[in-house]
Structure formats: C-alpha cells, structure tokens
N, C-alpha and C positions, 0 to 999 in steps of 0.2 A: 460216569459211573451210572450202571443201569439202576432204574427205580425196582423197589421190591414190588411184588404182586399187589400189595395193598395200596401203595402210593400210586402205582400205575393205574389201578382201577380208579382211585380218586380223582386222578388228573382228568379222566373223562374226555378223551379228545373227540368227542363228536361236537358239532357246531353249537348244540345248546350249552355244553359245559354245566350241567346241573347234576345234582348227586341225590339219590333216593334216600330216605330216612324212614322212621317208623311211621305207621299210620295213625297212631294216637297223638293228640294234640300237643302234648309236652306242657310248656308254659304258654298258654294261649294269649296272643297278643302282646307278648313281652316287647315286640318291636316298637309299638306305639306308647310304651310306657317309660318310666325314667330309667336310672342305672345306665345301661348301655344302650337303652332304646333311644328313640327320637324325640321323646317328650311331646308327643302328638297329643295326647289327652290333656295335659296341662295347657297347651296353646288353644285347644278348642274351648276349655272351661274358662280361662281367663281373658281371651281375646277373641278368637275367631266365631264362637257361637253367638256373639253380640252383634255381629256384622252381616248384612245382607249378602247373599251369595249369588254369582252368576255361573251358569253352566260352563265347563271347560272340557273340550274334546282331547283325548289323549289316544294317539295311534299306537297300538301294540303290534309291531313287526315281528312276527313270530311263527309258530307252527299252526296257528289257528285258535279260534277261542269258541268254546261252547256257549253259543249266544243265548240259549235257553236255560242256563244254569240258574237254579233258584236264588242263589246269593249274588247274582248280577242282575236280577230283575230291575228294570228301570234304568240300568246303566250302561245299556248298549246303544251305540250311535245308530241311528236310522237316517238314511238318506231320503228326506222327505220330497226331493224332487224325482225320485225314481218310483215307478209303479212296480210292485213286486210280480214276478213271473209272467210278464208279458213279452218277454224276449226282445225288449226294445231299449235302446239307449235314450231314455226319457230326458235326462238332464244334459245331454250332449257332451260329456266328459270323456267319451270313448269306451266306456266300460258298461256293459249290458247288465242290467239288474244287480247292480252293486249296491245291495240294500243295506248291509252292515259293514261293507268294506269290499275288500277284493282279494282273490287268489291268484298269485302269479305262479302257482305250482299246479295248475290244471290245464284242460282243454275245453273246448266249446261243447264236447260230448258229456261233459261232466265228470270225467276221469280225473284222478288226482295222483300226483307223485308223493311217494311216502319215503322209501329208502333212497339214498343218494351217496355218490362218491364224496370223499374229501377233496378239497381243491387239488392238493399235490398229486392225487391219482388222476385228476382230469388232465393236469399238465404233462403227466408222464404219457397219458393216452395221445394227447394232441401232437406231442413233438417227438414221440418214439421212433417213427418211421423216418424223420428227418435227421435226427443226431445218433441213433443207436450204432448204425454201421458206417458211419462217416469218419472222417479223420479229425480227431479231436483239435489238433493244431489249427485246423481250418477255421474252426469256429470259436477260436480263443477271444475274440473281441466281440462276440455276439452275446448280448445280454440275455436273450432267451435261452441260449445254450446253458448259461449259468443256471438260470432258474430251473431249467429241466434237470440238471445235475443235482441240485439242492432238492428238488422234489423227489426224484428218484431214490436219492439216499435216505430221504426221510421215510418214504414208503416202505423201503426194504428193512430199515431199522425198526419199524413198527411192526411188520410181519414177522420179523425175528423173535421180538419179545412176545408176540401172541403165540407163535407156533407151539410151544411146549405146553400151553394150556388148552390147545384146541384138542389134543389127545385125551384130555380129561373130560371133555363134554359127555354128559350122559352116564357118567360113573358115580353121581352123587357127590362130587367135589364141590359144585357151586350151586347157587339157587337158581331158579328160572330167569330172573332179571339179568344175572351176571352171564349165563349161558347164552341168552338172546343177544346181549351185547357183544360177546366175542364173535358169535356167528355173523352177525351184522358186519363187524369190522372186516373179517376176511372175505365174505361174500359180496358185500356192497362197498362199504367206505373206503377200503384200501385195494379194491379191485379195479385197475385201469380199463379193463374190458367190459365193465358194467356201464351201459348207457342210460343214465338217468334223465335224459332231456328229450328222447325221442317222442314220448308220450305227449309232451307239450307241443312240439312241432315247430318250434321257433328257431332262430340262430342266437345262441346265447352271447355272441360277440356283437351282434347288431342292436346297438342301443337305440336305433331310430324305429326299431319294430316294437311298439309299446302295448299294443292292445291284444294281448295274448291272455289266456287264463279264464277263469269263470267267477261267478258270484258267490261260491261256496266259502264263506268266510271261517269255516270250522275246519274243513278237511278230515283225513282219516285218522289223525292222532293229534288232538288238541291238548293233551295233558300239560304240556309246558306252557303253552300260551294261555290256557284258562287259569293256571296257578299265577302266573304273571299278572294277568287282568284282575284277579281276586285281590291281590295285593294292593293294587292301585284303588280298585272300586268296589270290592264286596260290600254289601249292605251292612252298615254299622248297627251294632246293638241288637242284632235279631237272634243271637245265640245259636247260629246255624254253622258257624266257622269262624276263621279269623276275620276281623274287622278290616275293612279297606282303610287305606290312609285318607283318602279324599272322599267327600259325602256328596259333592255336586259335580259329577263327572260323567262323561259318555266314553265308552271304549269303542275305538274303530279298529276293527280286526283286519289286519293286512297279512295275508299268509305268504311267506317268503323264505321260511326256513324249514327244510326237510330233516329227515332223520339222517343226517349228513352235513355236508358243508353247503351253505348258501352260495347262489351265484351272484356275482357282482352286479349283473344286469338287474336282478330282481330286487336286490337291496336298493340300488339307485333309483329304480322306478317307484319302489314302495315308499322312499322318502318323499319323492316328488308328488306321489298320490296323496299321501297324508297332508302335505302342505297345501296342495290345491283343493282339497276337499274340507278345510277348516280346522286341522289339528293344530294346537298350539304347543303340544309336547309329543315327542315321539320316544317311546321305549324300544331299545334295541338289546334284548338279552341273548346275544350270539356273538361269534367271534371264530376267526380261523387264522392260521400262520402264513398262508399264501393267499395273494389277491392281484392276479394278473392285470385286472382292470381297474385298479385302486383310484386311479385319476377321475374315473367316471363317478365313482362314489364319493369322492372329494367334491367333485362338481355339484352333486345333489346335496351334499352337506352345506356347501357354501350357498346354495339356493335357499335352504331352509333358513340358515341364518340371516339372510337378507330379508326374509318375510317374518322376522322376529319369532322363529319357532325354536324352542330348546330341545336339544337332542341329549338323550341319557343312555349311556352304553355301559353294559357289564364288562368289567376289566379281565375276567377270564378266571379259571381255575386250576391253573398249572403250578401254583405256588412260585410263579417266575417273576422276574423283574422285567416289566414291559418298557422300561427306558432302554433296555438292551435286547429284548426278544420280540419280534414281530407279532403284532396282534391287531388284525384288521376287523371292521374299519378302526383306524387309528385317529388321534387328534390331528386336526389339520396342522401343517408345519407353521412355525413362527414366522419364517421369512416370506410368508405370502403377502401380496400386496396390501390385504387387509387382514388382521388377525381376528376379525369379528367371528368367523366360523369357528376358530380355535376356542374362544371364549364361550361359545354357545354350544359347546359339545363337552359334556362331562363323562368321565370314566369313574366308575364306582368300585371300590373294593368291598369286601364282606367282613363284618365282625360278628361275634358271638355275644351271648349274654354273660358270659364268664368274666371274671376280674383278672387283671394282671396280664401276663404274656398270652394267656389263653383266649383273651378277648379278640385277637387276630385270627381269623378262620384259618385253618392250617392249609386249606386248598387255595386260598385267594392270591391272585396276583397284586403285584404292589408296583410302585414307581414314584419317586420323588417328584419327577416331572410330568409323566403321563397320566397317573392316577390322581383325581381331585379330591375326593372325599370317601369316606367309608360310610357304610350303612348296614343294618342288620341283615344278614343273609345265612343264618344257621337255625336250623329247626324251626321253619316257618311253616306254620298250620294254615293251609288256604285251600281255595276251591280246585277240584279237578273234575273232568267230564262226568256227566250224568248225575249232576247235582250231588257229587261225593266231595270228600276233603282228604287232604294228605300232608304230611310233613315232607318238604323238600328243602334242600339247601343248596347254595351256590351263589356266585355273584349274580347269576340270572335272577335271583330273588332279591339281592340288594338293590339292583338298578331300578325295579319298579317302586321300591320304597321312596327313592328320590324323585321319580316321575310323579308319584302320588303326591309328594310333598309340594312339587312344583305347581301341579294342577290345583291342589287345595289353597295354596297361597295367591295364585291367579284368580281363583274363584272369589276370594274376599277382598283382593286388591285389583279390580278390573283395570284400574287407571295405570297399574304398573306395567312396564314392558317385560317380556320375558327375560331380556337382559337384566332388568332391575331384580327380577325373581332369582335368577342365577346368581347375581352378586350377593343378594341377601342370603342365600343357602351357603355359598362358599365362604362368605365373610364372618359368619356367626356360628361355625362348627363348635362342638364341645371338644376341646383338645385333649389328647392323652398322650402321655410320654411313650406309650408303646406304639403309636402311629407315627412318631417323629421320624421322618425319612422315608415313610411308607406310602405317603401322599403328600401333594404339595401344600395342603392346609393342616395336616397333622390332626385331623379330628373326624368326629361322626357327626351327620347332619342333625341339627337341633330345630326342631320346628318352632318351639316357643321363641328361640332367640331370633330366628328368622322372621317371625310374625312381628315381634317387637321392633326389629329394625324398620319393616316396612310401614308399621304403624307411625312410627316417628316421621316417616318421609312422606307419607300419603294421609296426613291427618284431614 
C-alpha cells in the first residue's frame, strides 16, 4: 500500500532521516529530565557532579559541524599536533590541516559536495549499461544483477510517488522546505545521471585511496551535524539553547554525509579516522537501504570495537521493523568469529515525552533484535549553524542522546572500558510496556541507573 503524502514526507528518505519541527523551544531540555527523559539531571545531582571528570572525545560522522557555534564553545576537538593553515601534514596521519576533524566530501581546492544521489540511484547508474539490454536469464545467478533490479525498482517506485507532487511546486501547495525537498529528490537524490563524486576525484570503490578530502569540518550545510553535536555537548546551564548531555566532552567533526546517501567508503574511512585520532564514542545519525560495500564498513566497525570504541547509530525514520528491512550500516552479524563488534554497536530508536502509546515516535524504526534502546528524539531544541537554535526530531536526535550518555559516563568513570559503559547503558534502561518487542531491552536509556551501576562496580 502506498503511503499518504503526510506519511511519505515523514519518512524522509534522505540519508539524514530527520524531520523539521517548529523553531520555538517547546519543553526545553525535557530529554534530560524525568518522565520519558533520561534522568540526566538526577544523575548529575546525586552522583556525577561529585566525581572528578576526564575529557572524552566524541566523533560526529555527519554533514559537518559549525565549530564556531556559541553553544559549542570549548567543546570542539582540536588536533594539537597540527598547525593550522600551513598546508602541511604536521602530525603525519595523512590528512593535511585536520584541525577539528576531516571532510571526506571535498577536494584539495577547498570545494565541497552538498547534494548527492541515493545509493540505489548510484547502483542503477553503475550497472545500467551492463544489464539493461542483456538477456535476464544470462544473469540469473549474478548477485549484482539482483541488486540492480532491486535498486531500479525502488528508484522507479519513489519517482512514481513524487511525480504528482512535482506539478504542484510553485503553486502555493507546499512550504519552501517541502518544495526544496521534492526538487532535490528528483533532480539529485533519485537521478542516476547526477554525478556526485567527480568533484572529489577519487574512486569510491577503491578503499586503499584514503587521503582525499580537505580540512573543512563544517562544509556547506552543517545544520544536521551541528544539532547532533549540540545534543551531545552544548554548554550546560547557559540559557542559550538546549543543554548538552555531557559536560566534559570534545566533538570531532568528520564530514561524510551529504544531502543524499553517504558512500560506504567515506563511512568506513571516517570510522577509522575517528578511532585513530582518539575518539572513544562515534555517533552515526545516518542510514540507507542499499550498501554495495557493506563488508568494508563492517570491517571498520570491527576495527573500532577492537580498540574499545563504542558506536552509536540512529535506527532510522521509516516506521519500519529493521529486523526485516535493511538499514545500513547495520549491527554486525551474530555468527562472526567474535561478537565484540555487535556488542559495541548500538541502534537507537526515538521516544517522545508523551505517555502511553504516543511515547513511541510515530516515525521511529524498531526491531526486537536490531534496535537496542530508545532515547528522546522528538521536539529536541538545540544548536543549528550561525549560533541559532531549532527544534528537530528523528532518530538522528535520539542517537546523540546515547552518545552523550556514553561520553558522560566515561568522563566520570575513566577506569571503565567502553564495553563496561555499553553494558551499563543497556542493562539499566527504564522499561516501558509500550517498548516491549520494539527493542531488545524494552526501555529508554536512564543515566541515573547506569551511573549507579558503574558506581557500584568502580568504587
């Protein structure tokens, strides 16, 4: 059954999968409070404020971060081994002038990618000449042929749904944001002919070619990444916007997510960059339905887990069961030689501040196996570029809640491994009957409970 226009727009099939809301704050900081919040303030008051803290680095793999935002002042990671603006790789990590992170969506001239295709449109473009006019029976056992067929069918289905609304553009039927979204889908996201990689100049299938991009950690559209960073690290108690979850944290901005789908190569290299440059938590508020090089991303996830780095991923906003519907990057498979990487990768669903059945955000993906916990993700007021603030909602907002919790706990319990932190988060959730069967813990992250568990273990 086709979705209504309202539900179709709410699904937001861009890679970011977040939804605009009103600009006013609504219930400010509800996510750090009690009720359906994370009991963050109670944890600070009764446990965490009494303990000495150690700074924790959180990598935000996203669209970029406004590193000069007033509410992120003092909470941006700085590569102390790199000299700004000298066009040299001072620290020898292969990335020139990576002062606040790295931009895998740019080139050495300083140009940056903004719009991009969805992965399924890239697959159609890549294999169309091979399969379009050939004998289908000849390719019956070719796995790439099956992938091509699935991608093509999905692209065509999306175009069919968008087509009627394209005729309404400019006639006062939609607001500006909706019109821009519709045009972007047809002109860029679902257009196989649109080349979103030529500006960068690399081969997106060559994972050995690592040192492309530039040091612009903000990029041309940092709204999404700045909001995510603010949820984790916005200055607490300054009355300039929503408070961050963690108070002693540095945000490393790694730009790998355009206005479209992220490339597997950029994601894999972004994870490795984060690990190699000191991040202990990686936030990934993005996802897509097709991932032709998913094994490379899985390798990077396993690498991060082996270095005791916790990865937090947004479950997605299609109101779908991700136990059944693909959503990449996904949790590593259980039958791998070691399930360490699976345990160190948390998928996060989104809850609201409402009671009863309405506490589950109507857009949030779910899954009794693949989704681990829920966290606040509706009407979240926090930072956006140019030192402004806005309400956004989505599992993109729920994921950094958990990333912030992980960083906060690590800062107060430095002797704990990230596996210890992960276990504390998942084993102490506040359970709700409404979440039973929607995630494997059946609850919302609870900072107070997690801090209590760690306090007992690390006296």
